N, CA, C and O of each residue as an XYZ file, in Angstrom:
880
protein
N     -46.315    -52.964     82.801
C     -44.908    -52.851     82.750
C     -44.306    -54.267     82.916
O     -44.824    -55.058     83.704
N     -43.274    -54.579     82.221
C     -42.620    -55.871     82.243
C     -41.260    -55.722     82.976
O     -40.437    -54.887     82.600
N     -41.043    -56.544     84.024
C     -39.900    -56.573     84.800
C     -39.275    -57.970     84.633
O     -39.677    -58.862     85.379
N     -38.373    -58.222     83.761
C     -37.892    -59.581     83.503
C     -39.089    -60.468     83.030
O     -39.776    -60.131     82.066
N     -39.307    -61.559     83.706
C     -40.433    -62.321     83.307
C     -41.785    -62.071     83.964
O     -42.776    -62.771     83.755
N     -41.742    -60.959     84.820
C     -42.941    -60.677     85.505
C     -43.689    -59.454     85.032
O     -43.083    -58.468     84.613
N     -44.979    -59.513     85.098
C     -45.870    -58.353     84.732
C     -46.107    -57.533     85.997
O     -46.600    -58.096     86.973
N     -45.797    -56.278     86.042
C     -46.129    -55.354     87.114
C     -47.249    -54.400     86.783
O     -47.133    -53.573     85.879
N     -48.331    -54.519     87.519
C     -49.511    -53.727     87.171
C     -49.809    -52.765     88.267
O     -49.790    -53.105     89.450
N     -50.099    -51.491     87.837
C     -50.502    -50.549     88.815
C     -51.637    -49.699     88.251
O     -51.477    -49.106     87.184
N     -52.835    -49.620     88.969
C     -53.946    -48.910     88.496
C     -54.677    -48.363     89.646
O     -54.969    -49.096     90.591
N     -55.022    -46.991     89.621
C     -55.820    -46.367     90.603
C     -57.225    -46.209     89.990
O     -57.355    -45.674     88.889
N     -58.245    -46.656     90.671
C     -59.618    -46.469     90.196
C     -60.149    -45.045     90.309
O     -61.070    -44.614     89.616
N     -59.495    -44.349     91.241
C     -59.874    -42.910     91.354
C     -59.442    -42.095     90.193
O     -59.937    -40.977     90.048
N     -58.562    -42.552     89.349
C     -58.066    -41.861     88.076
C     -59.080    -42.003     87.006
O     -58.877    -41.467     85.916
N     -60.176    -42.698     87.238
C     -61.189    -42.831     86.191
C     -61.088    -44.193     85.408
O     -61.932    -44.498     84.566
N     -60.036    -44.983     85.717
C     -59.859    -46.238     85.003
C     -60.957    -47.266     85.447
O     -61.305    -47.398     86.620
N     -61.461    -47.970     84.412
C     -62.443    -48.950     84.840
C     -61.791    -50.033     85.649
O     -60.577    -50.233     85.602
N     -62.647    -50.752     86.416
C     -62.172    -51.762     87.280
C     -61.321    -52.831     86.481
O     -61.788    -53.400     85.495
N     -60.100    -53.062     86.939
C     -59.277    -54.052     86.137
C     -59.933    -55.423     86.127
O     -60.729    -55.763     87.003
N     -59.574    -56.209     85.099
C     -60.042    -57.582     84.973
C     -59.309    -58.320     86.079
O     -58.083    -58.266     86.175
N     -60.096    -59.028     86.933
C     -59.566    -59.673     88.032
C     -58.387    -60.787     87.656
O     -58.602    -61.733     86.898
N     -57.242    -60.557     88.235
C     -56.127    -61.446     87.815
C     -56.459    -62.892     88.272
O     -56.126    -63.859     87.586
N     -57.115    -63.012     89.432
C     -57.488    -64.371     89.836
C     -58.400    -65.097     88.953
O     -58.308    -66.311     88.768
N     -59.315    -64.318     88.388
C     -60.249    -64.870     87.364
C     -59.532    -65.254     86.060
O     -59.769    -66.304     85.463
N     -58.638    -64.332     85.658
C     -57.821    -64.568     84.411
C     -57.038    -65.906     84.568
O     -57.115    -66.783     83.708
N     -56.303    -66.032     85.660
C     -55.510    -67.316     85.889
C     -56.404    -68.416     86.028
O     -56.036    -69.493     85.561
N     -57.635    -68.327     86.650
C     -58.517    -69.464     86.845
C     -59.021    -69.918     85.452
O     -59.044    -71.106     85.130
N     -59.416    -68.929     84.658
C     -60.015    -69.245     83.417
C     -58.982    -69.879     82.454
O     -59.333    -70.752     81.662
N     -57.702    -69.434     82.527
C     -56.671    -70.042     81.717
C     -56.462    -71.514     82.145
O     -56.262    -72.372     81.286
N     -56.501    -71.791     83.346
C     -56.434    -73.212     83.910
C     -57.673    -74.024     83.390
O     -57.532    -75.175     82.976
N     -58.832    -73.422     83.422
C     -60.040    -74.112     82.881
C     -59.830    -74.367     81.501
O     -60.061    -75.512     81.115
N     -59.397    -73.439     80.602
C     -59.252    -73.661     79.209
C     -58.248    -74.792     78.935
O     -58.414    -75.530     77.964
N     -57.175    -74.947     79.801
C     -56.208    -76.005     79.629
C     -56.798    -77.368     79.819
O     -56.377    -78.310     79.148
N     -57.712    -77.512     80.663
C     -58.220    -78.868     81.021
C     -59.524    -79.210     80.392
O     -59.819    -80.397     80.252
N     -60.324    -78.272     80.003
C     -61.631    -78.576     79.517
C     -61.625    -79.128     78.087
O     -60.823    -78.675     77.270
N     -62.489    -80.088     77.762
C     -62.588    -80.543     76.414
C     -64.043    -80.315     75.922
O     -64.998    -80.353     76.697
N     -64.158    -80.081     74.619
C     -65.428    -79.680     74.039
C     -66.581    -80.578     74.475
O     -67.711    -80.114     74.635
N     -66.292    -81.865     74.668
C     -67.438    -82.760     74.918
C     -67.672    -82.978     76.459
O     -68.550    -83.726     76.889
N     -66.829    -82.275     77.233
C     -66.983    -82.506     78.728
C     -68.328    -82.133     79.248
O     -68.979    -81.248     78.693
N     -68.771    -82.777     80.297
C     -69.852    -82.367     81.169
C     -69.319    -81.563     82.266
O     -68.591    -82.111     83.095
N     -69.618    -80.259     82.363
C     -68.983    -79.392     83.240
C     -69.881    -78.928     84.319
O     -71.036    -78.628     84.016
N     -69.487    -78.834     85.531
C     -70.295    -78.314     86.695
C     -69.425    -77.122     87.254
O     -68.256    -77.265     87.613
N     -70.079    -75.999     87.287
C     -69.545    -74.843     87.954
C     -70.208    -74.731     89.361
O     -71.433    -74.675     89.474
N     -69.413    -74.702     90.366
C     -69.983    -74.546     91.813
C     -69.767    -73.065     92.117
O     -68.688    -72.526     91.869
N     -70.820    -72.396     92.667
C     -70.763    -70.988     93.054
C     -70.940    -70.148     91.713
O     -70.099    -69.326     91.348
N     -72.059    -70.417     91.043
C     -72.351    -69.833     89.740
C     -73.231    -68.616     89.868
O     -74.378    -68.665     89.424
N     -72.765    -67.520     90.451
C     -73.505    -66.321     90.523
C     -73.051    -65.217     89.685
O     -73.590    -64.114     89.787
N     -72.045    -65.444     88.818
C     -71.580    -64.481     87.871
C     -71.784    -64.975     86.451
O     -70.907    -65.635     85.892
N     -72.924    -64.667     85.864
C     -73.304    -65.288     84.592
C     -72.364    -64.930     83.447
O     -72.188    -65.744     82.540
N     -71.777    -63.791     83.450
C     -70.801    -63.447     82.445
C     -69.652    -64.375     82.437
O     -69.240    -64.821     81.366
N     -69.102    -64.699     83.577
C     -68.047    -65.761     83.652
C     -68.530    -67.076     83.387
O     -67.775    -67.822     82.762
N     -69.710    -67.525     83.763
C     -70.237    -68.815     83.475
C     -70.399    -68.946     81.943
O     -70.155    -70.032     81.417
N     -70.785    -67.927     81.230
C     -70.932    -67.920     79.777
C     -69.619    -68.104     79.175
O     -69.534    -68.836     78.189
N     -68.544    -67.507     79.666
C     -67.179    -67.727     79.093
C     -66.877    -69.162     79.148
O     -66.429    -69.719     78.146
N     -67.095    -69.837     80.290
C     -66.829    -71.262     80.339
C     -67.771    -72.131     79.500
O     -67.357    -73.096     78.858
N     -69.008    -71.764     79.530
C     -69.951    -72.608     78.715
C     -69.650    -72.446     77.196
O     -70.022    -73.340     76.436
N     -69.039    -71.424     76.743
C     -68.720    -71.271     75.285
C     -67.710    -72.316     74.886
O     -67.589    -72.564     73.687
N     -67.010    -72.923     75.730
C     -66.005    -73.873     75.373
C     -66.468    -75.347     75.313
O     -65.711    -76.258     74.978
N     -67.784    -75.522     75.666
C     -68.238    -76.937     75.635
C     -69.449    -77.043     74.703
O     -70.200    -76.080     74.551
N     -69.639    -78.209     74.081
C     -70.734    -78.340     73.179
C     -72.036    -78.703     73.808
O     -73.094    -78.427     73.243
N     -71.997    -79.302     74.941
C     -73.169    -79.720     75.703
C     -73.576    -78.723     76.741
O     -73.208    -77.553     76.625
N     -74.336    -79.124     77.778
C     -74.873    -78.289     78.810
C     -73.898    -78.072     79.952
O     -73.337    -79.041     80.464
N     -73.689    -76.889     80.349
C     -72.851    -76.708     81.621
C     -73.909    -76.391     82.648
O     -74.851    -75.627     82.435
N     -73.686    -77.032     83.773
C     -74.576    -76.825     84.967
C     -73.907    -75.904     85.895
O     -72.755    -76.136     86.261
N     -74.595    -74.812     86.323
C     -74.174    -73.858     87.275
C     -74.875    -74.135     88.699
O     -76.096    -74.004     88.785
N     -74.208    -74.468     89.669
C     -74.786    -74.730     90.965
C     -74.548    -73.558     91.867
O     -73.404    -73.186     92.129
N     -75.633    -72.964     92.353
C     -75.509    -71.726     93.315
C     -76.196    -72.147     94.685
O     -77.295    -72.701     94.712
N     -75.536    -71.869     95.703
C     -75.995    -72.105     97.023
C     -77.265    -71.296     97.446
O     -78.255    -71.785     97.991
N     -77.086    -69.983     97.111
C     -78.128    -69.038     97.568
C     -79.137    -68.728     96.502
O     -78.785    -68.160     95.469
N     -80.419    -69.094     96.727
C     -81.423    -68.971     95.620
C     -81.502    -67.521     95.072
O     -81.716    -67.330     93.875
N     -81.335    -66.539     95.913
C     -81.459    -65.136     95.458
C     -80.368    -64.788     94.511
O     -80.506    -63.818     93.767
N     -79.244    -65.548     94.489
C     -78.143    -65.252     93.563
C     -78.149    -66.139     92.338
O     -77.227    -66.075     91.524
N     -79.106    -66.914     92.199
C     -79.099    -67.882     91.089
C     -79.512    -67.238     89.779
O     -80.668    -66.815     89.736
N     -78.764    -67.100     88.725
C     -79.111    -66.480     87.568
C     -80.204    -67.272     86.711
O     -80.526    -68.408     87.058
N     -80.707    -66.734     85.718
C     -81.671    -67.403     84.818
C     -80.917    -68.288     83.803
O     -79.814    -67.950     83.373
N     -81.490    -69.347     83.455
C     -80.954    -70.187     82.430
C     -80.709    -69.439     81.124
O     -81.473    -68.534     80.788
N     -79.681    -69.788     80.394
C     -79.398    -69.071     79.120
C     -78.498    -69.917     78.312
O     -77.697    -70.681     78.851
N     -78.612    -69.798     77.000
C     -77.691    -70.554     76.033
C     -77.659    -72.114     76.414
O     -78.672    -72.811     76.466
N     -76.482    -72.521     76.648
C     -76.318    -73.926     76.967
C     -75.977    -74.098     78.494
O     -75.268    -75.026     78.883
N     -76.513    -73.163     79.336
C     -76.272    -73.058     80.746
C     -77.597    -73.375     81.544
O     -78.584    -72.658     81.378
N     -77.617    -74.408     82.376
C     -78.730    -74.629     83.317
C     -78.175    -74.245     84.757
O     -77.197    -74.809     85.248
N     -78.857    -73.278     85.362
C     -78.527    -72.939     86.657
C     -79.444    -73.695     87.658
O     -80.619    -73.922     87.371
N     -78.928    -74.057     88.763
C     -79.823    -74.770     89.799
C     -79.200    -74.364     91.190
O     -78.033    -73.994     91.325
N     -80.105    -74.476     92.189
C     -79.676    -74.228     93.532
C     -79.279    -75.580     94.232
O     -79.961    -76.599     94.121
N     -78.124    -75.500     94.958
C     -77.683    -76.714     95.578
C     -76.580    -76.500     96.433
O     -75.988    -75.422     96.384
N     -76.193    -77.486     97.291
C     -75.145    -77.414     98.323
C     -73.927    -78.252     97.844
O     -74.086    -79.421     97.495
N     -72.721    -77.655     97.829
C     -71.477    -78.375     97.475
C     -71.391    -79.562     98.453
O     -70.937    -80.623     98.025
N     -71.778    -79.465     99.686
C     -71.547    -80.510    100.606
C     -72.473    -81.701    100.350
O     -72.398    -82.739    101.008
N     -73.333    -81.505     99.381
C     -74.373    -82.650     99.076
C     -74.323    -83.038     97.593
O     -75.315    -83.528     97.053
N     -73.256    -82.838     96.974
C     -73.189    -83.054     95.478
C     -73.623    -84.461     95.099
O     -74.335    -84.605     94.105
N     -73.248    -85.497     95.815
C     -73.584    -86.855     95.391
C     -75.063    -87.086     95.511
O     -75.577    -88.074     94.985
N     -75.796    -86.166     96.218
C     -77.240    -86.310     96.320
C     -77.935    -85.612     95.089
O     -79.114    -85.833     94.812
N     -77.148    -84.773     94.384
C     -77.691    -84.005     93.313
C     -77.250    -84.625     91.915
O     -78.026    -84.619     90.959
N     -75.996    -85.151     91.842
C     -75.505    -85.694     90.728
C     -75.038    -87.092     90.925
O     -74.485    -87.378     91.988
N     -75.218    -88.035     89.954
C     -74.695    -89.370     90.072
C     -73.207    -89.364     90.351
O     -72.485    -88.452     89.947
N     -72.745    -90.431     91.071
C     -71.217    -90.544     91.205
C     -70.667    -90.788     89.976
O     -71.309    -91.376     89.106
N     -69.388    -90.345     89.786
C     -68.598    -90.564     88.535
C     -69.305    -90.114     87.238
O     -69.265    -90.777     86.202
N     -69.999    -88.859     87.380
C     -70.754    -88.332     86.266
C     -70.301    -87.052     85.672
O     -70.806    -86.650     84.624
N     -69.334    -86.366     86.316
C     -68.879    -85.040     85.941
C     -67.429    -85.120     85.384
O     -66.553    -85.704     86.022
N     -67.195    -84.544     84.221
C     -65.863    -84.486     83.670
C     -64.943    -83.444     84.269
O     -63.784    -83.723     84.574
N     -65.431    -82.321     84.424
C     -64.704    -81.096     85.034
C     -65.527    -80.252     85.988
O     -66.643    -79.838     85.675
N     -65.000    -80.025     87.069
C     -65.620    -79.139     88.120
C     -64.906    -77.829     88.186
O     -63.675    -77.837     88.217
N     -65.565    -76.712     88.211
C     -64.926    -75.388     88.355
C     -65.462    -74.702     89.494
O     -66.681    -74.710     89.668
N     -64.677    -74.092     90.312
C     -65.167    -73.293     91.496
C     -64.164    -72.195     91.851
O     -63.122    -72.433     92.461
N     -64.531    -70.984     91.438
C     -63.672    -69.818     91.631
C     -64.049    -69.115     92.838
O     -65.165    -68.607     92.945
N     -63.117    -69.055     93.815
C     -63.351    -68.304     95.113
C     -64.621    -68.815     95.845
O     -65.435    -68.015     96.306
N     -64.771    -70.097     95.943
C     -66.014    -70.680     96.630
C     -65.607    -71.496     97.932
O     -66.349    -71.559     98.913
N     -64.445    -72.075     97.863
C     -64.135    -73.044     98.935
C     -64.191    -72.374    100.308
O     -64.682    -72.971    101.266
N     -63.701    -71.162    100.408
C     -63.663    -70.449    101.627
C     -65.104    -70.185    102.189
O     -65.264    -69.825    103.356
N     -66.120    -70.370    101.343
C     -67.612    -70.067    101.782
C     -68.215    -71.334    102.270
O     -69.357    -71.293    102.727
N     -67.542    -72.493    102.218
C     -68.172    -73.798    102.514
C     -67.867    -74.127    104.004
O     -66.710    -74.147    104.425
N     -68.924    -74.376    104.768
C     -68.771    -74.620    106.207
C     -67.849    -75.778    106.505
O     -66.919    -75.686    107.307
N     -68.147    -76.879    105.823
C     -67.400    -78.180    106.027
C     -66.623    -78.441    104.805
O     -67.112    -79.120    103.902
N     -65.398    -77.923    104.722
C     -64.667    -78.095    103.503
C     -64.225    -79.455    103.101
O     -64.173    -79.800    101.921
N     -63.895    -80.252    104.137
C     -63.490    -81.664    103.914
C     -64.605    -82.451    103.390
O     -64.394    -83.293    102.517
N     -65.824    -82.232    103.875
C     -67.043    -82.931    103.316
C     -67.234    -82.470    101.860
O     -67.436    -83.321    100.994
N     -67.182    -81.212    101.561
C     -67.213    -80.698    100.219
C     -66.276    -81.395     99.209
O     -66.638    -81.844     98.122
N     -65.003    -81.429     99.720
C     -64.007    -81.969     98.847
C     -64.140    -83.480     98.517
O     -63.805    -83.968     97.438
N     -64.667    -84.171     99.569
C     -64.905    -85.621     99.396
C     -66.109    -85.804     98.465
O     -66.130    -86.754     97.682
N     -67.143    -84.889     98.532
C     -68.240    -85.004     97.678
C     -67.875    -84.699     96.174
O     -68.413    -85.264     95.221
N     -66.909    -83.750     96.083
C     -66.366    -83.472     94.757
C     -65.693    -84.624     94.120
O     -65.787    -84.833     92.911
N     -64.991    -85.396     94.952
C     -64.332    -86.562     94.391
C     -65.323    -87.638     93.951
O     -65.079    -88.377     92.997
N     -66.415    -87.705     94.650
C     -67.404    -88.706     94.331
C     -68.023    -88.503     92.940
O     -68.193    -89.456     92.180
N     -68.357    -87.242     92.622
C     -69.097    -86.943     91.401
C     -68.120    -86.862     90.127
O     -68.563    -86.996     88.987
N     -66.876    -86.652     90.376
C     -65.971    -86.607     89.263
C     -65.804    -88.006     88.700
O     -65.741    -89.023     89.392
N     -65.736    -87.955     87.323
C     -65.435    -89.229     86.603
C     -64.030    -89.624     86.878
O     -63.220    -88.752     87.192
N     -63.665    -90.912     86.782
C     -62.244    -91.349     86.779
C     -61.544    -90.573     85.691
O     -62.073    -90.513     84.582
N     -60.388    -89.972     85.928
C     -59.758    -89.138     84.935
C     -60.221    -87.636     84.861
O     -59.668    -86.803     84.144
N     -61.207    -87.401     85.614
C     -61.883    -86.023     85.694
C     -60.906    -85.037     86.484
O     -60.014    -85.417     87.242
N     -61.212    -83.726     86.189
C     -60.411    -82.693     86.853
C     -61.214    -81.643     87.464
O     -62.243    -81.267     86.904
N     -60.835    -81.149     88.545
C     -61.391    -80.022     89.241
C     -60.439    -78.803     89.314
O     -59.290    -78.943     89.732
N     -60.898    -77.665     88.926
C     -60.084    -76.407     88.960
C     -60.756    -75.466     90.011
O     -61.882    -75.012     89.808
N     -60.024    -75.178     91.162
C     -60.533    -74.318     92.200
C     -59.526    -73.189     92.438
O     -58.322    -73.285     92.198
N     -60.123    -72.144     92.918
C     -59.240    -70.991     93.450
C     -59.757    -70.554     94.833
O     -60.910    -70.830     95.163
N     -58.946    -69.893     95.626
C     -59.311    -69.446     96.976
C     -58.296    -68.347     97.389
O     -57.139    -68.393     96.970
N     -58.730    -67.357     98.212
C     -57.746    -66.384     98.664
C     -56.713    -66.905     99.718
O     -57.042    -67.755    100.546
N     -55.582    -66.425     99.669
C     -54.568    -66.716    100.652
C     -54.808    -65.830    101.927
O     -54.880    -64.604    101.846
N     -54.921    -66.478    103.038
C     -55.141    -65.815    104.286
C     -53.946    -64.792    104.589
O     -54.134    -63.819    105.320
N     -52.828    -65.033    104.050
C     -51.651    -64.191    104.378
C     -51.387    -63.223    103.131
O     -50.256    -62.760    102.981
N     -52.312    -62.943    102.324
C     -52.167    -61.981    101.235
C     -51.831    -60.625    101.760
O     -52.213    -60.264    102.873
N     -51.120    -59.872    100.971
C     -50.748    -58.479    101.301
C     -51.875    -57.647    101.831
O     -51.779    -57.027    102.890
N     -52.970    -57.643    101.060
C     -54.047    -56.732    101.449
C     -54.713    -57.091    102.765
O     -55.217    -56.255    103.514
N     -54.676    -58.387    102.988
C     -55.200    -58.779    104.374
C     -54.370    -58.418    105.479
O     -54.879    -58.068    106.544
N     -53.060    -58.479    105.305
C     -52.111    -58.056    106.385
C     -52.192    -56.532    106.635
O     -52.086    -56.075    107.774
N     -52.389    -55.732    105.511
C     -52.468    -54.342    105.756
C     -53.841    -54.000    106.404
O     -53.900    -53.098    107.239
N     -54.866    -54.651    106.065
C     -56.104    -54.427    106.709
C     -56.114    -54.740    108.237
O     -56.816    -54.094    109.014
N     -55.304    -55.758    108.631
C     -55.277    -56.196    109.973
C     -54.570    -55.124    110.825
O     -54.843    -55.016    112.021
N     -53.632    -54.300    110.199
C     -53.009    -53.273    110.949
C     -53.970    -52.348    111.485
O     -53.798    -51.889    112.615
N     -55.099    -51.985    110.695
C     -56.045    -50.990    111.100
C     -57.248    -51.574    111.823
O     -57.870    -50.871    112.619
N     -57.606    -52.854    111.574
C     -58.844    -53.439    112.034
C     -58.480    -54.585    113.062
O     -59.389    -55.070    113.736
N     -57.293    -54.995    113.193
C     -56.970    -56.115    114.052
C     -57.154    -57.486    113.243
O     -57.662    -57.533    112.123
N     -56.716    -58.504    113.892
C     -56.733    -59.872    113.173
C     -58.130    -60.265    112.936
O     -59.010    -60.095    113.779
N     -58.325    -60.797    111.771
C     -59.748    -61.256    111.389
C     -60.099    -62.473    112.338
O     -59.262    -63.254    112.790
N     -61.411    -62.516    112.562
C     -61.974    -63.683    113.285
C     -63.068    -64.271    112.348
O     -64.025    -63.605    111.954
N     -62.843    -65.600    112.018
C     -63.697    -66.157    111.136
C     -64.898    -66.841    111.904
O     -64.696    -67.291    113.032
N     -66.084    -66.923    111.342
C     -66.496    -66.502    109.973
C     -66.463    -64.964    109.798
O     -66.772    -64.221    110.729
N     -66.076    -64.498    108.569
C     -65.926    -63.176    108.262
C     -66.244    -62.953    106.782
O     -65.711    -63.600    105.880
N     -67.179    -61.961    106.596
C     -67.623    -61.578    105.287
C     -68.020    -62.785    104.390
O     -67.617    -62.898    103.232
N     -68.818    -63.658    104.989
C     -69.237    -64.921    104.254
C     -68.214    -65.997    104.127
O     -68.474    -67.061    103.566
N     -66.980    -65.708    104.678
C     -65.891    -66.743    104.651
C     -65.894    -67.526    105.852
O     -65.890    -66.914    106.920
N     -65.900    -68.772    105.852
C     -65.805    -69.601    107.067
C     -64.291    -69.740    107.433
O     -63.975    -70.011    108.592
N     -63.420    -69.569    106.525
C     -62.014    -69.676    106.797
C     -61.228    -69.143    105.560
O     -61.801    -68.962    104.486
N     -60.000    -68.916    105.727
C     -59.065    -68.783    104.506
C     -57.872    -69.614    104.689
O     -57.667    -70.152    105.778
N     -57.048    -69.760    103.672
C     -56.073    -70.819    103.715
C     -54.718    -70.377    103.598
O     -54.499    -69.363    102.934
N     -53.765    -70.998    104.154
C     -52.372    -70.924    103.710
C     -52.146    -72.129    102.767
O     -53.041    -72.969    102.674
N     -51.093    -72.250    102.118
C     -50.765    -73.351    101.162
C     -50.653    -74.601    101.997
O     -51.155    -75.641    101.571
N     -50.063    -74.574    103.096
C     -49.925    -75.850    103.942
C     -51.409    -76.212    104.368
O     -51.748    -77.394    104.434
N     -52.224    -75.260    104.634
C     -53.613    -75.640    105.051
C     -54.385    -76.242    103.933
O     -55.260    -77.070    104.186
N     -54.125    -75.887    102.732
C     -54.805    -76.528    101.629
C     -54.230    -77.958    101.441
O     -55.000    -78.886    101.194
N     -52.933    -78.150    101.550
C     -52.465    -79.465    101.520
C     -52.931    -80.400    102.557
O     -53.127    -81.589    102.305
N     -53.121    -79.851    103.781
C     -53.673    -80.661    104.861
C     -55.075    -81.008    104.576
O     -55.477    -82.132    104.874
N     -55.910    -80.084    103.986
C     -57.261    -80.395    103.602
C     -57.303    -81.477    102.506
O     -58.061    -82.440    102.621
N     -56.480    -81.319    101.431
C     -56.471    -82.368    100.376
C     -56.007    -83.753    100.942
O     -56.435    -84.787    100.429
N     -55.127    -83.779    102.006
C     -54.750    -84.941    102.564
C     -55.840    -85.775    103.208
O     -55.704    -86.982    103.410
N     -56.975    -85.053    103.537
C     -58.111    -85.717    104.137
C     -59.126    -86.190    103.163
O     -60.247    -86.536    103.537
N     -58.734    -86.214    101.854
C     -59.604    -86.607    100.793
C     -58.868    -87.733     99.908
O     -57.658    -87.898    100.062
N     -59.545    -88.459     99.042
C     -58.851    -89.356     98.197
C     -57.902    -88.829     97.120
O     -57.137    -89.591     96.529
N     -57.959    -87.504     96.868
C     -57.145    -86.938     95.843
C     -55.575    -87.090     96.188
O     -55.132    -86.760     97.288
N     -54.850    -87.568     95.253
C     -53.358    -87.650     95.427
C     -52.704    -86.908     94.314
O     -51.547    -86.524     94.483
N     -53.315    -86.670     93.208
C     -52.685    -86.005     92.133
C     -53.189    -84.575     91.962
O     -54.293    -84.374     91.455
N     -52.376    -83.537     92.389
C     -52.923    -82.220     92.437
C     -51.723    -81.214     92.312
O     -50.562    -81.557     92.532
N     -52.057    -80.069     91.978
C     -51.035    -78.993     92.051
C     -51.645    -77.735     92.711
O     -52.860    -77.550     92.640
N     -50.871    -76.907     93.322
C     -51.202    -75.657     93.999
C     -50.339    -74.575     93.393
O     -49.118    -74.695     93.501
N     -50.834    -73.560     92.786
C     -50.061    -72.466     92.266
C     -50.484    -71.147     92.848
O     -51.661    -70.909     93.123
N     -49.494    -70.287     93.033
C     -49.812    -68.863     93.629
C     -50.206    -67.990     92.440
O     -49.696    -68.106     91.325
N     -51.185    -67.075     92.774
C     -51.649    -66.076     91.867
C     -51.401    -64.710     92.366
O     -51.962    -64.401     93.417
N     -50.627    -63.817     91.760
C     -50.399    -62.454     92.044
C     -49.777    -62.214     93.433
O     -50.101    -62.864     94.427
N     -48.845    -61.215     93.423
C     -48.350    -60.750     94.727
C     -48.494    -59.292     94.733
O     -47.991    -58.598     93.850
N     -49.230    -58.769     95.795
C     -49.466    -57.349     95.873
C     -50.920    -57.054     96.258
O     -51.494    -57.861     96.989
N     -51.534    -56.007     95.842
C     -52.811    -55.507     96.252
C     -53.728    -55.641     95.092
O     -53.406    -55.107     94.030
N     -54.831    -56.298     95.192
C     -55.782    -56.406     94.095
C     -57.201    -56.101     94.574
O     -58.130    -56.832     94.228
N     -57.395    -55.019     95.376
C     -58.682    -54.655     95.870
C     -58.693    -53.223     96.247
O     -57.761    -52.473     95.955
N     -59.799    -52.824     96.927
C     -59.971    -51.393     97.274
C     -59.909    -50.523     96.062
O     -60.501    -50.894     95.048
N     -59.264    -49.429     96.075
C     -59.089    -48.462     94.920
C     -57.781    -48.789     94.229
O     -57.593    -48.365     93.089
N     -56.943    -49.456     94.800
C     -55.540    -49.695     94.194
C     -55.378    -51.167     93.777
O     -55.616    -52.115     94.525
N     -54.936    -51.266     92.470
C     -54.536    -52.585     92.050
C     -53.020    -52.475     91.626
O     -52.668    -51.953     90.568
N     -52.206    -52.988     92.503
C     -50.763    -52.997     92.330
C     -50.184    -54.353     92.636
O     -50.070    -54.714     93.808
N     -49.805    -55.138     91.604
C     -49.429    -56.559     91.852
C     -48.404    -56.982     90.804
O     -48.231    -56.360     89.756
N     -47.734    -58.085     91.157
C     -46.896    -58.683     90.270
C     -47.300    -60.165     89.973
O     -47.674    -60.907     90.881
N     -47.219    -60.548     88.741
C     -47.532    -61.901     88.274
C     -46.704    -62.335     87.122
O     -46.514    -61.560     86.184
N     -46.191    -63.549     87.137
C     -46.322    -64.618     88.079
C     -45.676    -64.174     89.489
O     -45.082    -63.104     89.626
N     -45.834    -64.987     90.377
C     -45.376    -64.734     91.705
C     -43.938    -65.180     91.924
O     -43.662    -66.371     91.782
N     -42.998    -64.287     92.264
C     -41.645    -64.762     92.548
C     -41.662    -65.810     93.814
O     -42.386    -65.654     94.798
N     -40.872    -66.754     93.655
C     -40.909    -67.891     94.758
C     -40.733    -67.350     96.065
O     -41.305    -67.911     97.000
N     -39.959    -66.249     96.290
C     -39.654    -65.785     97.680
C     -41.016    -65.060     98.170
O     -41.165    -64.837     99.372
N     -41.859    -64.749     97.371
C     -43.174    -64.098     97.820
C     -44.380    -65.091     97.805
O     -45.528    -64.728     98.064
N     -44.072    -66.234     97.517
C     -45.194    -67.326     97.399
C     -46.128    -67.300     98.516
O     -47.340    -67.323     98.304
N     -45.615    -67.251     99.761
C     -46.427    -67.361    101.003
C     -47.338    -66.209    101.185
O     -48.288    -66.279    101.964
N     -47.064    -65.108    100.463
C     -47.817    -63.838    100.608
C     -48.640    -63.501     99.332
O     -49.105    -62.380     99.125
N     -48.786    -64.586     98.473
C     -49.537    -64.264     97.191
C     -50.942    -63.941     97.490
O     -51.374    -64.085     98.634
N     -51.674    -63.514     96.530
C     -53.080    -63.082     96.678
C     -54.035    -64.248     96.726
O     -54.923    -64.261     97.579
N     -53.895    -65.265     95.823
C     -54.763    -66.381     95.699
C     -53.981    -67.634     95.422
O     -52.820    -67.632     95.015
N     -54.715    -68.726     95.677
C     -54.131    -70.057     95.205
C     -54.986    -70.659     94.106
O     -56.215    -70.610     94.138
N     -54.296    -71.222     93.144
C     -55.075    -72.018     92.163
C     -54.748    -73.487     92.371
O     -53.597    -73.923     92.394
N     -55.842    -74.213     92.521
C     -55.696    -75.716     92.859
C     -56.272    -76.441     91.703
O     -57.403    -76.189     91.287
N     -55.489    -77.355     91.176
C     -55.971    -78.298     90.100
C     -55.889    -79.755     90.647
O     -54.810    -80.244     90.980
N     -57.033    -80.410     90.725
C     -57.073    -81.798     91.297
C     -57.521    -82.726     90.198
O     -58.424    -82.407     89.424
N     -56.820    -83.996     90.128
C     -57.191    -84.971     89.123
C     -57.624    -86.183     89.843
O     -57.027    -86.542     90.858
N     -58.658    -86.849     89.359
C     -59.117    -88.075     89.951
C     -58.548    -89.306     89.187
O     -58.834    -90.446     89.553
């Protein structure tokens, strides 16, 4: 349904509808397509979803490297994709500094124990003029607030997340890195999990603090 400039989506999985395409992935991939160039050397961090990795790899002529922290989640190499096991916090020990054109990490930052270390390592391996596209859930998203009504306030680490962020928290994190050119955009307002998918996108400014995810684009 279209309401003005906003898309309003409602789907119940119990009605037999297949799981909706994740709105956070759709927005993430659109941002990736905006910045990737055919000749780029691309690194995906948190590469445990081979279907999504193949989507990204199809847009480059060379090899895309998928870095996965957990060995049991590392897919098999395929097409122009090389999967490897490694730690975001040690990127410069795996790749030469100034060697990567574009880094992509969808819903990974919250899984990293030392996020400031990881972000500084990211800066090291990016080429001058390189771009990083990241996404992460908003700690104040609607679904999280509803869940806390029944289960109490979350205590981190929680479900593999070391932390979750507000927009101000992301800005504070980036301020501890050399990145100065960046944008943060909200993704979806509503519920995008459990059996109900009911959300609005793009996010009205008055609901920005309660969006579902943040999309971060960083330029070196």
